[in-house]
KEROTI-750805 format. One line per 10 residues: number of its first residue (from 1); their letters; for each residue z, y, x of C-alpha. Coordinates in pm, whole numbers. Layout:
N
NUM) A) Z:Y:X; ...
***
This chain:
497
1) MGHAEESEKV) 1121:-3132:-2290; 847:-2938:-2467; 730:-2585:-2388; 863:-2456:-2723; 1216:-2564:-2630; 1186:-2379:-2297; 1138:-2054:-2491; 1482:-2097:-2650; 1660:-2097:-2314; 1828:-1796:-2148
11) LTSGAGVPLP) 1679:-1679:-1817; 1946:-1685:-1545; 1993:-1644:-1173; 2015:-1946:-943; 2390:-1937:-1002; 2339:-1964:-1378; 2428:-1600:-1447; 2217:-1450:-1732; 1971:-1198:-1584; 1988:-838:-1711
21) SDQYTKSAGK) 1609:-804:-1682; 1308:-979:-1534; 1053:-700:-1583; 1218:-369:-1488; 1385:-268:-1164; 1696:-50:-1163; 1641:305:-1042; 1831:631:-1001; 1676:810:-1297; 1352:708:-1461
31) YGPLLMEDFA) 1139:824:-1166; 1398:788:-892; 1433:547:-599; 1542:187:-650; 1900:69:-603; 2010:-204:-364; 2256:-324:-627; 1965:-463:-829; 2032:-829:-749; 1781:-943:-1015
41) YLEKSAHFNR) 1495:-793:-815; 1632:-871:-466; 1697:-1237:-545; 1359:-1279:-711; 1184:-1118:-416; 1385:-1304:-150; 1321:-1642:-315; 950:-1558:-348; 925:-1488:24; 1056:-1838:98
51) ERIPERVVHA) 819:-2038:-122; 578:-2143:153; 631:-2307:490; 515:-2176:730; 213:-1971:620; 226:-1626:467; 304:-1639:96; 16:-1398:37; -259:-1277:272; -259:-1618:445
61) VGAGAHGTFK) -632:-1612:530; -726:-1337:770; -860:-1207:1099; -743:-948:1349; -842:-744:1652; -710:-490:1901; -831:-133:1921; -747:235:1944; -695:536:1720; -825:874:1841
71) VTDDISHLSC) -729:1208:1685; -1028:1427:1598; -862:1691:1376; -530:1871:1410; -264:1803:1143; 38:1887:1361; 134:2159:1111; 189:1881:856; 345:1611:1073; 541:1598:1398
81) AKIFGEVGKE) 438:1236:1452; 335:1194:1815; 35:984:1714; -113:1306:1566; 13:1526:1853; -316:1669:1976; -691:1637:1934; -824:1367:2165; -499:1171:2180; -550:791:2176
91) TPLFARFSTV) -304:528:2052; -345:150:2091; -330:-61:1776; -364:-408:1631; -528:-456:1290; -538:-753:1055; -762:-801:750; -693:-1064:488; -757:-1203:144; -467:-1218:-99
101) ARSKGGGDIY) -466:-1535:-302; -591:-1838:-111; -380:-2052:120; -456:-2124:485; -782:-2308:529; -943:-2124:239; -1256:-1911:261; -1255:-1538:334; -1556:-1409:135; -1465:-1486:-227
111) RDVRGFAVNF) -1389:-1221:-489; -1039:-1093:-413; -851:-786:-297; -850:-751:85; -547:-658:288; -583:-381:547; -287:-366:789; -257:-174:1116; 24:-153:1373; -9:169:1575
121) DTEDGVWSMV) 188:143:1904; 314:501:1937; 562:657:2182; 816:663:1898; 774:297:1810; 533:97:1597; 398:263:1283; 288:-3:1034; 25:113:788; 13:-179:545
131) GNMTPIFFVR) -239:-137:265; -540:-282:86; -912:-226:45; -838:-47:-285; -637:273:-337; -442:121:-630; -278:-206:-736; -225:-429:-1041; 141:-347:-1112; 372:-52:-1058
141) DPIRFMDFIH) 713:-219:-1093; 785:-453:-799; 978:-706:-1005; 641:-804:-1161; 472:-863:-826; 592:-1220:-783; 465:-1310:-1131; 127:-1154:-1049; 91:-1358:-731; 194:-1679:-907
151) SQKEHPEKYW) -84:-1614:-1159; -333:-1601:-868; -212:-1923:-705; -240:-2288:-803; -129:-2413:-1145; 212:-2586:-1107; 88:-2902:-1280; -284:-2923:-1207; -256:-2746:-870; -583:-2561:-861
161) RQDSMWWDFW) -651:-2193:-927; -757:-2117:-1283; -923:-1813:-1440; -699:-1853:-1745; -385:-1788:-1537; -482:-1451:-1393; -642:-1328:-1716; -332:-1438:-1905; -118:-1222:-1676; -359:-926:-1675
171) SHTPESVHQV) -400:-931:-2053; -22:-908:-2090; -9:-628:-1829; -233:-340:-1946; -141:-127:-1641; -346:-374:-1432; -678:-281:-1594; -770:-10:-1340; -742:-255:-1051; -905:-531:-1256
181) LLLMSDMGAP) -1217:-316:-1297; -1228:-243:-923; -1187:-613:-845; -1462:-715:-1088; -1698:-446:-961; -1916:-483:-650; -1610:-371:-452; -1435:-703:-517; -1667:-902:-287; -1713:-701:36
191) MGWRHHNGYG) -1962:-825:295; -1703:-915:557; -1409:-729:701; -1622:-455:861; -1781:-325:543; -1489:-222:323; -1255:75:328; -881:61:382; -610:253:198; -238:303:242
201) SHTFSLINDK) -248:284:-139; 112:403:-178; 223:764:-164; 388:839:171; 521:1163:318; 443:1374:622; 725:1576:783; 671:1857:1033; 902:1980:1310; 1063:2227:1066
211) GEHVWCKFHF) 1169:1944:836; 914:2045:570; 733:1767:390; 424:1701:183; 336:1383:-4; 44:1195:147; -220:927:86; -396:753:377; -766:658:360; -977:467:614
221) KTEQGRKFFT) -1350:495:546; -1573:237:712; -1841:380:940; -2045:61:906; -2128:147:546; -1986:-24:240; -2174:-346:167; -2100:-610:-95; -2206:-961:-189; -2331:-1043:-536
231) EEQWQRLEGV) -2146:-1322:-714; -2430:-1564:-639; -2446:-1466:-270; -2081:-1520:-183; -2061:-1844:-382; -2366:-1982:-201; -2253:-1864:143; -1901:-1999:93; -2046:-2349:76; -2222:-2295:410
241) EPRWATKDLF) -1966:-2090:606; -1637:-2018:424; -1503:-1813:720; -1811:-1594:743; -1614:-1266:746; -1399:-1373:1040; -1703:-1489:1240; -1885:-1164:1161; -1597:-949:1289; -1546:-1155:1605
251) QAIDDGNFPK) -1918:-1160:1686; -1959:-785:1635; -1677:-707:1878; -1797:-972:2122; -2142:-809:2120; -1996:-464:2187; -2078:-345:1834; -1728:-206:1782; -1646:-140:1415; -1493:196:1326
261) WTMYIQTMTD) -1311:358:1036; -1248:731:990; -895:817:881; -847:1082:615; -540:1205:429; -475:1364:93; -169:1586:63; 34:1713:-231; 326:1956:-234; 645:1907:-436
271) EQAKNFKWNP) 530:2175:-677; 193:2008:-725; 369:1675:-777; 581:1823:-1058; 272:1956:-1234; 41:1660:-1165; -112:1504:-1476; 8:1158:-1374; 309:1032:-1185; 202:1079:-820
281) FDLTKVWPHK) 412:777:-716; 247:534:-958; 55:273:-757; -188:212:-1045; -315:572:-1021; -531:764:-773; -522:1131:-679; -864:1276:-775; -1049:1404:-467; -1162:1720:-644
291) DFPLQKVGVM) -796:1821:-688; -669:1683:-357; -962:1676:-112; -981:1443:186; -877:1590:522; -1015:1420:833; -762:1306:1096; -924:1066:1341; -1116:745:1410; -992:387:1438
301) ELNRNPDNYY) -1201:154:1656; -1164:-221:1707; -1284:-316:2054; -1107:-633:2172; -1084:-976:2017; -761:-1178:2038; -736:-1428:2323; -545:-1669:2102; -560:-1663:1722; -217:-1815:1661
311) AEVEQSAFAP) -34:-1598:1913; -190:-1270:1808; -314:-1298:1450; -102:-1568:1289; 219:-1430:1442; 139:-1064:1381; 383:-891:1147; 338:-562:963; 640:-397:804; 611:-91:575
321) HNVVPGIGLS) 962:21:675; 822:102:1021; 751:472:973; 781:680:1288; 926:1034:1307; 687:1265:1121; 585:1000:866; 811:896:578; 836:699:257; 838:822:-104
331) PDPMLQARVH) 996:733:-441; 709:490:-511; 901:182:-639; 642:-62:-504; 668:92:-157; 1047:92:-164; 1048:-274:-259; 804:-361:22; 1046:-201:271; 1277:-494:200
341) SYADAHRYRL) 1022:-760:111; 796:-760:416; 1069:-766:679; 1249:-1035:480; 933:-1248:475; 887:-1205:852; 1245:-1310:921; 1183:-1627:722; 836:-1705:855; 870:-1601:1220
351) GVNYEQIPVN) 1245:-1576:1273; 1495:-1292:1285; 1361:-1180:1626; 997:-1158:1513; 962:-813:1671; 1002:-969:2018; 682:-1171:1977; 434:-1008:2219; 179:-902:1955; 457:-725:1761
361) KPKNSEVNSP) 663:-590:2050; 634:-213:2111; 477:-135:2448; 473:246:2443; 838:294:2350; 1173:156:2465; 1365:-65:2220; 1743:-10:2198; 1837:-164:1865; 2179:-264:1730
371) YRDGAMRVDG) 2045:-615:1664; 2182:-896:1879; 2162:-1276:1901; 1976:-1487:1645; 1729:-1773:1684; 1457:-1737:1948; 1616:-1439:2123; 1392:-1434:2430; 1491:-1115:2614; 1819:-1028:2788
381) NYGSRINYGR) 1995:-965:2453; 2109:-626:2592; 2321:-799:2856; 2682:-684:2885; 2637:-375:2663; 2903:-357:2395; 2779:-496:2061; 2915:-235:1820; 2884:136:1762; 3164:394:1718
391) TSQAYPQIDS) 3284:331:2069; 3380:532:2376; 3186:289:2589; 2818:327:2678; 2606:280:2365; 2271:429:2245; 2310:747:2040; 2131:886:1733; 1883:1166:1805; 1851:1347:1471
401) KRHPELSYKV) 1624:1615:1619; 1373:1351:1719; 1365:1195:1373; 1371:1451:1090; 1427:1250:771; 1265:1305:435; 1491:1491:192; 1421:1523:-178; 1627:1565:-495; 1706:1275:-727
411) EGAVQRSDWG) 1873:1294:-1066; 1901:1082:-1379; 2089:792:-1527; 2092:453:-1355; 1890:231:-1587; 1610:-21:-1624; 1310:128:-1795; 937:90:-1840; 894:419:-1660; 519:427:-1706
421) AEDDIYEQPK) 518:347:-2079; 440:703:-2180; 153:739:-1932; -212:711:-2027; -314:397:-1839; -672:402:-1969; -801:744:-1859; -843:668:-1488; -1015:330:-1553; -1257:514:-1781
431) MFLDVLKDDE) -1318:771:-1507; -1401:486:-1268; -1633:321:-1518; -1813:651:-1584; -1913:699:-1217; -2072:355:-1183; -2449:314:-1203; -2601:107:-1482; -2679:-187:-1254; -2323:-181:-1116
441) VERMIGNISG) -2180:-195:-1469; -2418:-478:-1554; -2298:-683:-1258; -1936:-608:-1345; -1991:-734:-1699; -2142:-1052:-1558; -1847:-1100:-1321; -1591:-1043:-1598; -1762:-1255:-1862; -1815:-1546:-1623
451) SLGACPKETR) -1442:-1558:-1550; -1283:-1437:-1874; -1519:-1659:-2071; -1343:-1964:-1924; -1016:-1861:-2091; -863:-1950:-2429; -972:-1738:-2727; -638:-1556:-2756; -654:-1448:-2391; -1013:-1325:-2429
461) ERQLGIFKKI) -924:-1126:-2739; -614:-974:-2583; -808:-860:-2273; -1099:-733:-2484; -845:-522:-2672; -751:-356:-2341; -1116:-300:-2250; -1183:-144:-2592; -923:124:-2520; -1133:222:-2219
471) DEKFAERIEK) -1479:200:-2376; -1565:12:-2696; -1932:-39:-2604; -1830:-177:-2266; -1596:-425:-2436; -1866:-522:-2686; -2111:-597:-2405; -1853:-824:-2239; -1782:-997:-2569; -2153:-1056:-2628
481) AMEGFEAPKL) -2198:-1190:-2274; -1925:-1447:-2344; -2079:-1573:-2668; -2123:-1949:-2660; -1974:-1966:-2312; -1792:-2283:-2220; -1613:-2336:-1893; -1801:-2591:-1680; -1634:-2930:-1659; -1633:-3122:-1334
491) EFTPGKE) -1772:-3470:-1383; -1781:-3715:-1095; -1833:-4088:-1086; -1770:-4254:-749; -2082:-4416:-604; -2323:-4203:-807; -2505:-3888:-702
***
């Protein structure tokens, strides 16, 4: 059957039920939280998490290490989280860095977004800070995430990664252009795991002991200095040592040259959020530092390599729903979707009892969950304790004083909508472009043209149209750099050099 005939079909669920939407999640009001009744999103996400066996669907290539977080500045007036309890307090942690697109066995120094995930083992349980090396992302509606990742993976017929796939997706998704510019800048090819920043990326919340909250962004600034490969450098080095970043991190720790990152936060009140120029929960936007300055919190240090890669790195699991008392979520749709998505992926990849695996198991807090049984249950399964709540028998109780929950107002009609359609998606990318030096812009143009130039004419023109809305001269320079460009063809005759 031809591709044209496919376009005449109706998109359905696996049960053959016509889907209400494949591009917009259902929310409580245009800017409100997502609804669990949105089966179109949940089924798409759940199926996506089960597409690979047994590696991670994304972030498959990575490295990790143990370390500590030490508080240097007091923010106890903003958060009652014990990890921030007092200056000088130290908390053990495990961190994992990763690339997004390639499968296991791939290199770790090519141009790609890097994952930045940390499990802090606090007295109130594990806090998972799961972010990236960039403060933003390509999409803001989670139902588009699976499509984005598919565009970064292998072609379903040819089964190799192709520039035309990701530019095809990006050129149909203008909201991605901010992250595209960051990826195609020097920032897209960091010199190993030690030399890039980390960001929570999403908007979170901090809650103090009075139940008051502020919205929050987490930043981790590398103390090793930000360093980046040129396109030629990483391509050449990848042929010599494709796992250079992992070796660099391991060797630094082994030599006692412990890498460090300084944690900062940005905070925003409800009133500031209402009057903010952009939607503060839009993952494609940043909060300008001049309006919301960085506040120092502490220092993260990595000081111990894993004893066994599989046991500690491959089996490590980071779940955004793990927010300890004093830290909360927000109405960010991408964050709310990850609350379901990550834990669902872990249950598939590692089993329903993945939190009992030693690298994931809390060590500074006691676990008394309502979860019983399941494959690979390796503890006492809570022995003879009754297995249901609402009982007069002995059973763990809720401590609401220990865990003040985030409370905020939500109103609006339940609907699917392109909630960012009215936003200016080009102003922040222009702001980013304006702060770059001439040589940085020149390299970015070379990176873009070398990749976009390999795409069909219609894709190039569609993406150039997006770039023109940011800066016409910038787009013209890219267009000129692509003139006469033809994608290189691989020619190989067995037996000949």
